[in-house]
KEKE-3310 file (N, C-alpha, C; in steps of 0.2 Angstrom, whole numbers, plus 5000, padded with zeros to 4 digits):
npx = (5613:5629:5638:5651:5650:5644:5653:5662:5659:5651:5648:5639:5647:5640:5626:5625:5620:5621:5629:5633:5645:5643:5653:5655:5664:5663:5659:5645:5633:5617:5606:5609:5618:5631:5648:5659:5672:5676:5676:5679:5687:5695:5704:5720:5731:5738:5754:5764:5780:5783:5786:5802:5808:5816:5833:5837:5846:5858:5864:5880:5884:5889:5900:5902:5911:5903:5894:5902:5905:5893:5890:5900:5897:5885:5889:5896:5887:5879:5888:5890:5877:5877:5886:5880:5872:5856:5853:5846:5836:5841:5833:5822)
npy = (4735:4735:4742:4747:4752:4764:4774:4785:4784:4796:4806:4819:4834:4845:4843:4829:4819:4803:4798:4793:4798:4795:4794:4807:4822:4832:4831:4833:4836:4828:4833:4846:4852:4855:4856:4843:4843:4854:4852:4854:4844:4839:4848:4853:4855:4870:4874:4879:4879:4870:4879:4880:4877:4889:4889:4886:4896:4891:4895:4894:4886:4894:4892:4897:4902:4901:4891:4880:4878:4875:4863:4855:4855:4849:4836:4832:4832:4821:4811:4811:4807:4794:4788:4790:4781:4776:4778:4771:4781:4785:4791:4786)
npz = (5906:5910:5924:5921:5909:5911:5915:5926:5943:5953:5968:5972:5977:5982:5983:5986:5978:5970:5955:5938:5926:5913:5904:5899:5895:5904:5921:5926:5939:5939:5946:5953:5944:5947:5943:5945:5945:5951:5964:5981:5988:5978:5975:5975:5990:5996:5990:5998:6005:6020:6036:6043:6059:6068:6073:6090:6100:6111:6126:6133:6149:6163:6175:6192:6206:6218:6215:6214:6227:6233:6227:6232:6246:6246:6242:6253:6263:6259:6260:6273:6278:6275:6284:6296:6308:6313:6330:6344:6356:6373:6382:6388)
capx = (5619:5634:5640:5657:5649:5641:5658:5665:5653:5652:5644:5640:5650:5635:5619:5625:5617:5625:5627:5638:5646:5641:5659:5655:5670:5662:5655:5640:5628:5611:5601:5610:5622:5638:5654:5662:5680:5677:5675:5685:5691:5699:5708:5727:5732:5743:5760:5769:5784:5782:5791:5806:5809:5822:5837:5837:5852:5859:5870:5885:5883:5894:5901:5904:5914:5898:5891:5906:5905:5887:5890:5904:5893:5880:5892:5898:5880:5877:5893:5889:5871:5878:5890:5877:5867:5851:5854:5840:5837:5841:5829:5816)
capy = (4738:4735:4749:4749:4756:4771:4779:4785:4785:4802:4808:4827:4838:4850:4840:4822:4814:4799:4797:4791:4804:4793:4795:4814:4826:4836:4827:4838:4833:4829:4836:4853:4855:4856:4853:4839:4845:4860:4849:4856:4838:4837:4854:4852:4859:4875:4871:4882:4875:4871:4883:4876:4880:4893:4886:4889:4898:4888:4899:4890:4887:4898:4890:4902:4899:4899:4885:4874:4876:4872:4856:4851:4854:4843:4829:4831:4830:4815:4806:4811:4804:4787:4786:4791:4776:4777:4774:4772:4786:4782:4795:4782)
capz = (5904:5916:5927:5918:5903:5913:5916:5933:5948:5958:5973:5971:5983:5984:5985:5988:5973:5967:5948:5934:5922:5907:5900:5896:5897:5910:5925:5929:5943:5935:5950:5954:5939:5949:5940:5950:5944:5956:5971:5986:5990:5973:5974:5979:5995:5994:5989:6001:6009:6028:6039:6047:6065:6069:6078:6096:6103:6118:6130:6137:6156:6166:6182:6196:6212:6223:6212:6215:6234:6234:6225:6237:6252:6245:6242:6260:6267:6257:6262:6280:6279:6274:6289:6302:6309:6318:6336:6349:6361:6379:6386:6392)
cpx = (5623:5636:5647:5656:5646:5647:5660:5659:5656:5647:5645:5642:5645:5629:5619:5622:5622:5624:5634:5639:5645:5647:5659:5662:5669:5657:5651:5634:5621:5605:5602:5615:5629:5643:5658:5670:5681:5676:5681:5689:5696:5705:5715:5728:5737:5750:5766:5773:5783:5787:5795:5807:5816:5826:5837:5844:5853:5865:5874:5884:5890:5895:5904:5907:5909:5895:5895:5906:5899:5887:5894:5901:5888:5883:5894:5892:5878:5881:5891:5882:5872:5882:5886:5872:5862:5852:5848:5841:5837:5837:5824:5818)
cpy = (4738:4742:4751:4753:4763:4776:4779:4787:4791:4802:4816:4830:4843:4847:4833:4817:4810:4798:4795:4797:4802:4794:4802:4817:4830:4833:4832:4834:4834:4833:4844:4856:4857:4852:4849:4840:4851:4858:4851:4850:4837:4842:4852:4857:4864:4872:4875:4877:4876:4875:4878:4880:4883:4889:4890:4890:4895:4892:4894:4891:4889:4895:4895:4898:4897:4893:4879:4872:4873:4864:4852:4850:4849:4836:4827:4829:4823:4810:4806:4807:4796:4784:4786:4785:4778:4774:4776:4777:4783:4786:4791:4779)
cpz = (5910:5918:5924:5912:5904:5914:5923:5937:5952:5963:5973:5977:5986:5987:5987:5984:5970:5960:5944:5929:5914:5901:5896:5899:5903:5915:5929:5933:5939:5939:5951:5949:5941:5946:5945:5950:5949:5963:5975:5988:5984:5972:5978:5984:5993:5994:5992:6005:6017:6031:6043:6053:6065:6074:6084:6099:6110:6121:6134:6145:6159:6173:6186:6202:6217:6221:6214:6223:6236:6233:6230:6244:6251:6245:6249:6264:6265:6260:6270:6282:6279:6280:6296:6303:6314:6324:6341:6354:6368:6384:6390:6398)
residu = (MET:PRO:ALA:LYS:ASP:LEU:GLY:THR:LYS:PHE:THR:CYS:PHE:LYS:CYS:GLY:THR:LYS:PHE:TYR:ASP:LEU:LYS:LYS:PRO:GLU:PRO:LEU:CYS:PRO:LYS:CYS:GLY:ALA:ASP:GLN:ARG:GLU:SER:PRO:ALA:LEU:LYS:PRO:ALA:SER:LYS:ARG:ALA:PRO:ARG:GLU:LYS:ALA:PRO:VAL:ALA:VAL:GLU:PRO:GLU:VAL:GLU:ASP:ALA:ALA:GLY:ASP:GLU:ASP:GLU:ASP:ALA:ASP:GLU:LEU:GLU:GLU:ALA:GLY:ASP:GLU:ASP:VAL:GLU:ASP:GLU:PRO:ASP:ASP:ASP:ALA)
# end
């Protein structure tokens, strides 16, 4: 008798026995009697909607007078570094 005539092949979720349902309406394991329709693998996951992340409030940056002076000083230092050349010391 070909396997097609035996129905759907199952592996019992409780005891691991492999069997065919023999085209019966209830796929019961012949070894332990577990109804394969109750398998945890077949149960759909909960249909709760995934949580969306709350938008993060971004505060605008506030520029203060002290911050501007620091930036200007940094620019001057960088410009000064470019103009200075390494000269050998005449101490020897």
